[in-house]
N, C-alpha and C positions, 0 to 999 in steps of 0.2 A: 652365516650358514644359516642358523634358525631362521632367520627375516625372508630368506632366498625362498627356505622348504614351506612356508607362510605363504608367502607369495603363490607357488605354484598349486598349493593345496585350495587357495582363492579364487585363485582361475579357475583352476579345476570343476569345483564348485559353481561358480560362474557359468562357464563352458553346459554343464550337466542340468541347470535350471531352465539355460536357452533351448536345449534341445528336447528337453523334456516340454518345454511349452510348443515347440515346432512338432512334437511328435502328438501334442493332443491338441492344436490346431487342424491336423490332417485328420485325426479323426472327427474332429468335426466337420471335416467335410466330404462324409460319406453320407450316401443316400440309401435307405432301403426299399424295398420293393417290393409288398407283397400282395400278392393274385389268389384270393379265393374264391377260385373259380371252379365252375364245369368241364364239361371236354371241346368246348365249340374251339376250332382249330386258330380263331384270331389270335388268343392269347398268347403263347407262346411262342407268335409271330413279334405281339409286339413290344412282348420282354426283353426278346433280343432286339429290336429296333432303336429299344432304353438301352440296352447295354451299350449298344455302336454310340449311339448320339456322348451317354456319360463317357466314353473313353473319349471323343473328339473336345468335349469341354475339360475333360482334367478330372473329371470326379471318379471317384471308388464306388462301386456300386455291393452291395450284397442284394439276391433275389431269391424268392421261395416264390413257388409255383402250386400252391396246395389247391387238389381236385378233393379234398375231405370234404366231407359233408357237413362235419361239426364245426359247428363256427369257433369253439373254444380253440381247436389248432391252430386255427389264423391267430388267434390273441396271440399263442404263444410263438407262431412263426414273430410277432411282430414284436413282443418283447426279447427274441433272441436279437432282432435286428438292431434294437435299441441297446443292449446293452452289448454287441459291438461296435456299436461308435455311431449310431445312424441318427442324425438332427434330424433329418426331414425322412417321412414315410412317403411314398408315393402305395396309394392302396385301393386294390378293387375290392372292395367287402362280400363277403359271403350271405350276409345278410343286410341290403339294405334296407332292411324299415330299424334296423337297431345294433350300431357298431360301438355301443357306448364303453365297452371292454376293452376297443381298442382305442380310443381317445380318449378317454379315461387315464392311461396309460403312460401313452402320448404326451398329453398337457400334462400329468405330473412331475414330467422328464424335461420338459419344457424343450419336447420333440413337434414339428409343423407335421402337418398331414395335409397330402395333397389326396381327394379322392379322384381317381380315375374312371373315366366313361360311365361309371356308375354309382349314382351321388346316394348319399345313406340322406331319406326323405327327413330322420329326426336333425340332419346339421348340426355344428358344433365344429366341424370341421376348417381348416383356414384356406384352402381355395378348391375349384374344381377345375379340370379340364376333361370335356367333354366335348359333346356335339349340341350342335342347335336346334333341337328337337320342334321346336313352333317353326321353325324357316324351313327343316325340313319337309314337316307335316304340310306346308301352304306349297311349297313346291310340290307334290306329292298330289293335292285339291286342285293345282292349277296345270296338272298333266292332267288329268284326267278331265275333270271339268271341258278345257278346250278342243277335247276329242271325243266327249258323248255328246256334249251339246242339249241333247236331248233322251232323256230315257229312266229307265231305272237304277239304280243304285245298293247296293250291297258295303260295309261299312266292318271289316272284321279288327279290332281292337285288340291291344297288346292285354297284358293282365291286369286289374282293376289296379292291384296294388304295386304296381313298376311305376317309379317317379317319373318316367320318360312317357308315358302313357298319355298323361292328359295334357302335357303341353302341346305332342303330337298328334293327339284329338283335336284341341283347339285350333290348331295351325291345317287340317282339314276343313274342319267345319267353318272357320270363318276364309277359305279360302272359297267354298262351295256353295255359300250362303245365299251369293246374288243369283243363284242360277236355281236355286231352290226356292228363294221367296216368289220369283217369277213364274215358276212350275213348269221351268223345260225339265230338271232335275228333282225326281222324287227317290228319297230315300226311304229304301223300304225294309233296310236291318241298320241296327248301329250297336254291336256286339260288344260286348269284352272275352276274349279268351284268355279263362283262368289257366295260369302259369304258361301262357303263351303256348298252348298242348295244341298239336297237327290233327291227333284225332280228334278234338274237342272242335276244331275249326272248323273241319270235312263234317262233323255231326250239326254243326250250326248252319257251315251251307247249303247241306244236301235238305234242314227244314227251311231256310228260307226259296229254296227252292220249290220244293212242294208247296208253298204259302202263296208264291207268285205264281202259279204254275209255270216256273221256269223262264218267266218275263224278268228276265236280268240282261239289261246291258252295260253294265260297270262292278268293278271289285277292288274295293281300294282296302288292301291288307294291309298291317303297321313291321310286320317283314315275311321276309323270303318265304320263310316254311309256312305261313298262316296263307301265303298267296299260292304255296304248292298245292297245300291242303283242297285250297277252295278251287282250282284249277280239276284237282282228281272228282274229287263233288258235280262240278259240272262236264267232266266226262262221262264220268257212271252215272248222271240224271239222262245224259242223250242229248242234248242240247246242241242243235244244226247254226245257228248261228255265232256269229262274232261275239265274246261277251271280252271287254277290253278288260285284262287285270295287271294291278301294277304292286309292287312288292318294294321292299327298302334292304340293304345290307349287301347287295351285289355279290351274297355267296355265287360260288362256282355253276351250284345246280341252277340254280336263278338264271344268270349268265348266258348257261344252254340254253332254257329255255326261250330265250328272248332268240338265239339263232333259229331255232325252231320254229319260233313266230306262238309259242304258246302263252307269255307273259309278254304285256307290252313293255314294263319299265319296272327300271329298281331302281333304288339309290346306293350310289358309291360313295361310301364316306373313308378319306384317305386317312387310315389306319399310322402311316408312315409318319404322316405330318405329325398326328395327334399323339401318339411315343413321343416322336420327337420335342415336342412342344412342351409335353409331361416335364422332360429334363430339362429342358433351358428356364423352366418356374421354379424344379428346384437348385437348379443354379445359383440363380437367383437370389433364395431363400439361405442358401449354405455362403455366399459371398459378400449377401445382406445388399444384393445390386440389385436398380429395376428389372423386371420384366412385365413384359405384356398382360395387360388386363385388359380385354375388348366385352365384358357383360358380366352378369351380375345372374347365380345363380340362385329362387327363391325353394326355402324350404317351406313344408307344410305349415309349420308353426311363423311363416312371413319370415324371418328370417334370411337377411339378402347376403347371399357371399360372393367375394370377388369370383371371377373363373376366365378363361380362357376357352371360348367355344370355336367350332369349326363348321362349314354349312356342307351340305352335301350336292352332289350333281346328279342330275337323272338321266340315267343311262336306258339307250334304248340299241334297237337291234341295227339303227341306223348310226348311231356314235358309239359304237361299241368299240370299234376298231381303236380310234381317236384317243377313246378316254381308258381302254384297258387295255389294250397291245400295247401301243405306241409307250405308254407309259411305263409299259415292264408286267404290269400286275398278272396277267395271265398272256403266254403264247399262243397263237392262232392254234396248232395241236388241242389243246387243254380244252376250248370250246365246241370241240366236236363230239 
C-alpha cells in the first residue's frame, strides 16, 4: 500500500514538473508591443494588424499604446510587459534618440527588442522592421526629375534629428544629381523642417517663394504634411503656373489633393504588410526559427543591425484607384 502511494506521489510530482515546464514555455511565447507615439492615426491600426497576425501565428500578445509625452511611462509599460512574460518586445520608441532605459531593462532580462518603423539612432536593439527610406527617396526624386526636366526645385526635408531624414534626403539627391549637374534642375532651397512642423514648413516655403521671385517649378517634401504646407504657401503667394508637389505617406488628405490636382504624387507604404512582418520576425525569435532579413540598418555610430525593409509605391491621380481603392485602403467615397 505504501509503495503504491509513493508511486502515485512520484507520478503526480512528475506531472506537476511537466505542466510547470509547459506553462513556462507558454509564457515564453508571449510578445509585448509598446508604441510610445503621438496622435497619428496609423498607430492604432498597425497595432491591431499585429494582434491579428499574432493570433494567426498562435502567439500571445500584450499591447500598450502610450501617448504620454513622458518617455519614462513607456519604460514602465515595457517593464510590465516583461514581467507579464514577454520574451520579445516590438517597440516604437517615444524618444528615438535614446531608448537606453528600455533596452538595458530588456537585455538584462534576456528579452529581444525589435524596433518598429522608428529606429533608435544610438542602436543597441536586436532587429529593425521599417521602410527603406533611401529607396523611397530615390523614387520621389525620379518622379520629380522625370516630370520637371528643367526648372527650379525646392526641397523640404524632415527634422534634422530624425534618423529617417538623412537616408531619405540621400535618395532624393542621388536621384536628381545628374539633372542638377547638367544644369537642367536648379535646387533653390534644401531645408530641414524642425519637428516636421507644418507651420515652419509654410514659413520656409513662403520665404523661398519671395527669394526666388515666385519662380518655383517643383517642391519635394519629405512627407504629406510638409507638402500640404508648401501648397498653402504657393496658393497664398498667388502663383498662377502649375507647381509640381510631391510628398510621402499617402495620408487621406493627400490622396484627396491628388484627386483635386493640387498635389502630384505621394508614396504609399503598406503598413499592413509592415505590421504583419514585425509579428513574423517576433514569431521567429520566440520559436527560434528562421525569419527574413533583407537589409541592414546603420546607426549613427556605424553599428549594422539586421532589418526587414519594405519599399513604397508612388501614387498619382492616374494609379490611385488601382493602388488605393482596389486594394481596400480607402473607398471611392473616402476620396471625395
